[in-house]
ZAMARGU-4260 file (C-alpha; in steps of 0.2 Angstrom, whole numbers, plus 5000, padded with zeros to 4 digits):
<rodrens>
0) 5029/5109/5004 | 5029/5102/5021 | 5034/5083/5021 | 5020/5073/5028 | 5022/5054/5031
5) 5008/5046/5021 | 5007/5032/5033 | 5003/5043/5048 | 5013/5041/5064 | 5024/5026/5066
10) 5019/5014/5079 | 5030/5010/5094 | 5045/5000/5088 | 5046/4982/5095 | 5062/4972/5097
15) 5054/4955/5095 | 5062/4952/5078 | 5078/4942/5080 | 5087/4937/5064 | 5100/4924/5067
20) 5114/4930/5056 | 5132/4930/5059 | 5131/4947/5067 | 5129/4937/5083 | 5146/4929/5080
25) 5159/4935/5092 | 5171/4948/5085 | 5185/4935/5086 | 5179/4926/5071 | 5183/4941/5061
30) 5201/4935/5061 | 5197/4917/5056 | 5206/4911/5040 | 5205/4895/5032 | 5215/4882/5043
35) 5224/4875/5028 | 5230/4892/5022 | 5233/4901/5039 | 5240/4919/5036 | 5238/4918/5017
40) 5220/4917/5013 | 5207/4930/5014 | 5196/4931/5030 | 5178/4928/5026 | 5162/4927/5036
45) 5154/4915/5037 | 5168/4903/5034 | 5165/4889/5021 | 5162/4877/5036 | 5149/4888/5043
50) 5140/4893/5026 | 5128/4879/5026 | 5121/4883/5043 | 5120/4902/5040 | 5102/4901/5036
55) 5088/4914/5039 | 5079/4913/5056 | 5066/4924/5064 | 5065/4924/5083 | 5078/4909/5084
60) 5069/4897/5072 | 5069/4893/5054 | 5052/4897/5045 | 5053/4885/5030 | 5041/4871/5029
65) 5048/4855/5021 | 5040/4851/5004 | 5032/4835/5010 | 5028/4840/5028 | 5011/4838/5035
70) 5013/4851/5048 | 5016/4870/5043 | 5029/4881/5050 | 5023/4899/5051 | 5032/4914/5058
75) 5025/4931/5064 | 5035/4945/5071 | 5032/4963/5075 | 5017/4972/5083 | 5000/4964/5081
80) 4991/4980/5079 | 5003/4986/5065 | 4995/4996/5051 | 5005/4987/5038 | 5007/4968/5039
85) 5018/4960/5025 | 5016/4942/5022 | 5031/4934/5014 | 5026/4920/5003 | 5035/4908/4992
90) 5049/4895/4993 | 5068/4896/4997 | 5070/4911/4986 | 5058/4920/4997 | 5066/4913/5013
95) 5083/4920/5009 | 5077/4938/5010 | 5071/4937/5028 | 5087/4944/5035 | 5085/4959/5024
100) 5066/4961/5028 | 5066/4959/5047 | 5076/4974/5051 | 5066/4984/5038 | 5050/4979/5046
105) 5057/4983/5063 | 5062/5000/5058 | 5045/5004/5050 | 5034/4996/5063 | 5027/4983/5051
110) 5022/4966/5056 | 5030/4952/5046 | 5022/4935/5043 | 5028/4920/5033 | 5021/4906/5023
115) 5036/4897/5015 | 5037/4880/5008 | 5052/4872/5001 | 5050/4870/4982 | 5033/4877/4982
120) 5028/4894/4975 | 5009/4898/4979 | 5001/4889/4965 | 4989/4875/4962 | 5001/4864/4952
125) 5015/4852/4953 | 5031/4861/4952 | 5048/4856/4946 | 5064/4866/4949 | 5081/4862/4942
130) 5091/4849/4952 | 5075/4845/4962 | 5061/4833/4960 | 5043/4837/4957 | 5033/4844/4972
135) 5014/4844/4973 | 5011/4862/4978 | 4993/4860/4974 | 4989/4849/4989 | 4993/4863/5002
140) 4987/4877/4990 | 4970/4880/4996 | 4974/4881/5014 | 4989/4893/5010 | 4978/4905/5000
145) 4964/4904/5013 | 4976/4910/5027 | 4981/4925/5017 | 4964/4929/5010 | 4955/4927/5027
150) 4967/4937/5037 | 4961/4955/5038 | 4977/4961/5045 | 4987/4956/5030 | 4988/4972/5019
155) 5003/4967/5008 | 5008/4950/5001 | 5027/4949/4995 | 5028/4935/4982 | 5045/4927/4978
160) 5048/4911/4968 | 5062/4902/4960 | 5066/4908/4942 | 5069/4892/4934 | 5054/4883/4940
165) 5041/4875/4929 | 5024/4867/4933 | 5010/4856/4926 | 4992/4852/4931 | 4979/4839/4929
170) 4980/4820/4931 | 4993/4817/4918 | 5005/4831/4923 | 5019/4824/4913 | 5027/4839/4904
175) 5030/4854/4916 | 5031/4870/4907 | 5035/4888/4912 | 5019/4895/4904 | 5008/4884/4915
180) 5017/4891/4931 | 5015/4908/4924 | 4996/4905/4922 | 4994/4898/4939 | 5004/4912/4947
185) 4993/4925/4938 | 4978/4916/4945 | 4985/4917/4963 | 4989/4936/4960 | 4971/4939/4955
190) 4964/4929/4970 | 4974/4940/4982 | 4969/4956/4973 | 4951/4951/4974 | 4953/4950/4992
195) 4960/4967/4993 | 4978/4962/4996 | 4992/4973/4989 | 5004/4962/4979 | 5022/4965/4977
200) 5034/4952/4969 | 5053/4950/4970 | 5062/4943/4955 | 5073/4928/4960 | 5091/4932/4963
205) 5104/4924/4952 | 5109/4906/4958 | 5127/4901/4955 | 5129/4887/4942 | 5141/4877/4954
210) 5144/4875/4973 | 5152/4892/4977 | 5157/4887/4994 | 5167/4872/4988 | 5175/4883/4975
215) 5180/4896/4989 | 5187/4882/5000 | 5197/4876/4986 | 5204/4893/4980 | 5204/4904/4996
220) 5217/4916/4989 | 5208/4919/4973 | 5189/4919/4976 | 5187/4929/4960 | 5188/4913/4951
225) 5172/4908/4959 | 5162/4923/4953 | 5148/4920/4940 | 5138/4929/4927 | 5119/4931/4931
230) 5107/4922/4919 | 5096/4935/4910 | 5080/4924/4910 | 5064/4931/4917 | 5056/4919/4929
235) 5037/4914/4928 | 5033/4925/4943 | 5041/4941/4936 | 5032/4937/4919 | 5015/4934/4928
240) 5017/4950/4938 | 5020/4961/4923 | 5005/4954/4915 | 4994/4958/4930 | 5002/4975/4932
245) 5010/4971/4949 | 5026/4978/4954 | 5042/4968/4952 | 5057/4972/4963 | 5073/4967/4955
250) 5089/4967/4966 | 5100/4959/4952 | 5110/4974/4949 | 5114/4976/4968 | 5119/4958/4970
255) 5128/4956/4953 | 5135/4973/4949 | 5144/4975/4932 | 5136/4959/4926 | 5146/4948/4938
260) 5140/4940/4954 | 5155/4939/4967 | 5156/4924/4978 | 5165/4935/4991 | 5164/4953/4993
265) 5169/4965/5008 | 5174/4949/5018 | 5157/4941/5016 | 5154/4924/5009 | 5138/4927/4999
270) 5131/4910/4995 | 5127/4894/5004 | 5131/4877/4996 | 5113/4876/4990 | 5115/4892/4980
275) 5105/4903/4991 | 5111/4918/5000 | 5120/4917/5017 | 5110/4926/5030 | 5125/4936/5034
280) 5125/4943/5016 | 5106/4945/5014 | 5106/4956/5030 | 5117/4969/5021 | 5103/4971/5007
285) 5091/4978/5019 | 5093/4996/5014 | 5093/4993/4996 | 5077/4981/4997 | 5069/4995/5007
290) 5071/5008/4994 | 5065/4996/4980 | 5050/4991/4990 | 5046/5010/4993 | 5048/5013/4974
295) 5036/4998/4972 | 5023/5006/4983 | 5024/4994/4998 | 5020/5006/5012 | 5032/5020/5006
300) 5043/5026/5020 | 5041/5044/5017 | 5032/5057/5007 | 5046/5060/4995 | 5041/5044/4986
305) 5036/5047/4967 | 5020/5037/4970 | 5003/5045/4967 | 5002/5064/4969 | 5020/5064/4975
310) 5025/5062/4957 | 5016/5079/4952 | 5030/5089/4961 | 5026/5107/4966 | 5016/5112/4950
315) 5003/5098/4948 | 4994/5108/4934 | 5009/5108/4923 | 5017/5092/4928 | 5019/5078/4914
320) 5015/5065/4928 | 4997/5071/4928 | 4994/5068/4909 | 4985/5052/4904 | 4996/5038/4898
325) 4992/5022/4889 | 5002/5010/4899 | 5011/5009/4916 | 5023/4995/4922 | 5011/4992/4938
330) 4997/4999/4947 | 4993/5000/4966 | 4980/4997/4973 | 4976/4982/4963 | 4962/4986/4951
335) 4953/4970/4956 | 4952/4975/4974 | 4950/4994/4971 | 4932/4994/4978 | 4940/4989/4995
340) 4953/5003/4995 | 4942/5014/5007 | 4946/5026/5021 | 4947/5020/5039 | 4930/5025/5044
345) 4922/5011/5033 | 4933/4998/5040 | 4931/5004/5058 | 4912/5005/5058 | 4910/5024/5060
350) 4904/5028/5042 | 4885/5028/5045 | 4873/5019/5034 | 4858/5027/5025 | 4845/5020/5037
355) 4852/5025/5054 | 4852/5043/5060 | 4864/5040/5074 | 4879/5051/5073 | 4894/5040/5073
360) 4912/5047/5076 | 4930/5040/5075 | 4945/5050/5082 | 4962/5050/5074 | 4979/5059/5078
365) 4982/5065/5096 | 4965/5063/5106 | 4972/5075/5119 | 4975/5089/5107 | 4966/5105/5109
370) 4967/5108/5090 | 4953/5098/5083 | 4948/5095/5065 | 4930/5089/5062 | 4928/5081/5045
375) 4909/5080/5041 | 4898/5075/5027 | 4895/5060/5015 | 4907/5048/5007 | 4915/5062/4998
380) 4920/5068/5015 | 4926/5051/5021 | 4937/5049/5006 | 4948/5063/5013 | 4951/5055/5029
385) 4968/5046/5024 | 4976/5063/5020 | 4968/5072/5034 | 4974/5058/5046 | 4992/5060/5040
390) 4992/5079/5042 | 4984/5078/5059 | 4996/5065/5065 | 5011/5075/5058 | 5005/5091/5068
395) 4999/5082/5083 | 4981/5088/5080 | 4965/5078/5084 | 4954/5073/5069 | 4936/5068/5072
400) 4925/5061/5058 | 4906/5061/5056 | 4901/5054/5039 | 4885/5046/5033 | 4881/5038/5016
405) 4873/5049/5003 | 4870/5062/5016 | 4871/5081/5013 | 4877/5091/5028 | 4865/5105/5027
410) 4849/5111/5034 | 4838/5104/5021 | 4829/5087/5017 | 4836/5079/5002 | 4828/5065/4991
415) 4835/5047/4993 | 4833/5037/4977 | 4837/5021/4986 | 4823/5024/4998 | 4812/5032/4985
420) 4807/5046/4997 | 4813/5060/5008 | 4829/5056/5017 | 4823/5059/5034 | 4837/5050/5043
425) 4850/5061/5035 | 4841/5077/5041 | 4840/5069/5059 | 4859/5064/5058 | 4864/5082/5052
430) 4854/5089/5067 | 4863/5077/5079 | 4880/5081/5072 | 4877/5100/5074 | 4872/5097/5092
435) 4888/5087/5095 | 4899/5100/5087 | 4891/5114/5096 | 4893/5105/5113 | 4911/5102/5110
440) 4917/5115/5096 | 4931/5109/5085 | 4944/5121/5079 | 4940/5119/5061 | 4925/5111/5052
445) 4929/5103/5036 | 4912/5100/5027 | 4912/5090/5011 | 4898/5083/5001 | 4895/5078/4983
450) 4884/5089/4971 | 4872/5075/4966 | 4858/5080/4978 | 4840/5086/4975 | 4827/5092/4987
455) 4813/5081/4993 | 4797/5090/4988 | 4780/5082/4987 | 4781/5066/4978 | 4798/5067/4970
460) 4815/5076/4969 | 4817/5094/4964 | 4833/5103/4960 | 4835/5117/4971 | 4853/5125/4971
465) 4849/5141/4980 | 4839/5132/4994 | 4854/5119/4996 | 4866/5133/4997 | 4855/5142/5010
470) 4855/5125/5020 | 4873/5123/5019 | 4876/5141/5026 | 4864/5139/5040 | 4872/5122/5045
475) 4890/5129/5044 | 4885/5145/5053 | 4877/5135/5067 | 4894/5126/5070 | 4904/5142/5067
480) 4895/5151/5080 | 4905/5142/5094 | 4921/5149/5087 | 4924/5136/5074 | 4931/5140/5057
485) 4923/5132/5041 | 4936/5126/5029 | 4928/5114/5016 | 4938/5104/5004 | 4932/5106/4986
490) 4922/5092/4980 | 4931/5080/4968 | 4925/5079/4950 | 4912/5067/4945 | 4918/5056/4931
495) 4903/5046/4926 | 4915/5032/4920 | 4919/5018/4933 | 4938/5019/4933 | 4942/5002/4940
500) 4932/4993/4927 | 4938/5004/4913 | 4956/5002/4918 | 4954/4983/4919 | 4947/4983/4901
505) 4960/4995/4894 | 4977/4990/4902 | 4986/4993/4886 | 4976/5009/4882 | 4973/5018/4899
510) 4971/5035/4890 | 4954/5028/4884 | 4948/5030/4902 | 4953/5048/4904 | 4938/5060/4907
515) 4937/5079/4902 | 4940/5089/4918 | 4929/5104/4915 | 4912/5094/4914 | 4917/5082/4928
520) 4921/5097/4940 | 4904/5105/4934 | 4895/5090/4941 | 4903/5091/4958 | 4897/5102/4973
525) 4911/5115/4970 | 4898/5128/4965 | 4888/5126/4980 | 4903/5126/4991 | 4910/5142/4984
530) 4893/5151/4986 | 4892/5145/5004 | 4910/5150/5008 | 4906/5168/5002 | 4892/5169/5015
535) 4900/5162/5030 | 4912/5173/5040 | 4930/5167/5040 | 4926/5152/5029 | 4939/5147/5016
540) 4939/5133/5003 | 4954/5122/5001 | 4954/5116/4983 | 4964/5101/4978 | 4956/5098/4961
545) 4973/5101/4953 | 4980/5087/4963 | 4967/5074/4959 | 4964/5079/4941 | 4980/5089/4936
550) 4977/5089/4917 | 4963/5094/4905 | 4958/5076/4906 | 4957/5067/4923 | 4969/5052/4922
555) 4965/5036/4929 | 4982/5032/4935 | 4995/5045/4942 | 5012/5040/4949 | 5007/5021/4947
560) 4993/5024/4959 | 4975/5021/4954 | 4967/5038/4957 | 4948/5032/4957 | 4940/5017/4965
565) 4924/5020/4955 | 4917/5035/4945 | 4918/5048/4959 | 4928/5042/4974 | 4947/5042/4977
570) 4956/5027/4982 | 4962/5028/5000 | 4980/5025/4993 | 4979/5040/4981 | 4971/5051/4994
575) 4985/5047/5006 | 4998/5053/4994 | 4989/5070/4993 | 4994/5074/5011 | 5008/5086/5008
580) 4997/5096/4996 | 4983/5096/5009 | 4995/5101/5023 | 5002/5116/5013 | 4984/5122/5010
585) 4976/5118/5026 | 4989/5122/5040 | 4989/5141/5037 | 4971/5141/5040 | 4971/5130/5055
590) 4984/5139/5065 | 4975/5156/5065 | 4959/5147/5070 | 4967/5139/5084 | 4975/5155/5090
595) 4958/5164/5089 | 4949/5152/5100
</rodrens>
């Protein structure tokens, strides 16, 4: 199977990200030893004297707002037009990861933004942490949340918070409790998910019980004496994330192998006097953090991730990953925001509404390519755009979309229930699209429509399978007359059950939401498509039913990805993960079509 990047092509890499870590120190410092033990102590970077100032910075400045400051410090680095914008939100536990995140974002073309406040996770409560006073995190909460919710560019929110924190709310607010903090964090996660943000959390890293820097300074020749054991306690954020089925990234085993957290390793002093990581050490975690974020579904870096359809392997129909299960550790996209997990044409304004007959089009991939794929149809066509975009970008093809709500791409007039009459704007739109495609013929036409249409006849709808197939044949043939090959993608099953609602109600029993495959397929347009393909020269059907519903019952979640955003539309996230399967089926049909033109 050809590997296709599910994110599409990577945007030009920028070099605006500057992380001020000890990498910028001159090489001469590598030979520094403690002055009082010259020639005998181990050389470490940063030195104990430098550790306190070895703090994370982006573009030369620290991004942490003081807990009581009125003004807010916000940082943003990376391309403003990035397809993935990750907002790092939390307190010093989040700030310490910036040296690992910055090069990762740079390499992947992400934009990185921050909202970091000392002592304040993103909650509407007063928060208390060990060794620190109480901070009123509720005062800036609304403005912090609004910045995230109202910014359409923010696709992912990375939440990190101090594990030992507690919280209280209300006028009394005398007895801070971890359960209160967990409740408030769950509320925050739900608010972000309702706004369509993909939330990933990072479990706080172990904090030394004493000043490691002072210990290393006192024992420079036996720094092992300064190592400590990690505390096994689960923080409120990790607990809240698991309750909300949000991914939890845990780097504890990487930082503290063999249940021991070294104070110094490979010549690097790992901790600052406040117990947070030195920027020098944090930068070394970038690769491991990247792998963990990939596993958690944060804009996975390649198509070999076990997310979504990738989990099915080469034989989806027999893969255990396609079987319905009762529980999963986490789900992406967020169930609460699944309705917004739509293909690009919706967000970019080129999925036409039901009233307007104007043929709108968006172009993806290489706009100069002579291999042109035209995706045409209703919302069941639009749902395949994420996968087709990935395939087109991988091969340097041009992808054009022409989609309209509830409109069958066929030379017939269908009934529109919402308008309670003949869907004339659909017939007009179809004619306009055919004219556009005949004027500038694509290499391949991919027509997709649902099977829930009836003909408009007299005063009401009339089921007319044969007439609908005839109309599909006429329309496809009209486009094919210019040398275009018709390659429809088999319509997806119609489940009847709204999956996002069912999953939300059955988080501990997901298998209750599974729908029998055979009747769901029978309600799709596949029978019409197969009949039309048999009558249009050179037409071929690409069938990915085994990828979206591999088992005898269609599972709501596959590879930790929510497959359906309602009863019959794929989430854009899951559709994107089908790209390698689509590539394998489609490319052999596109290449001969391109050669024949």
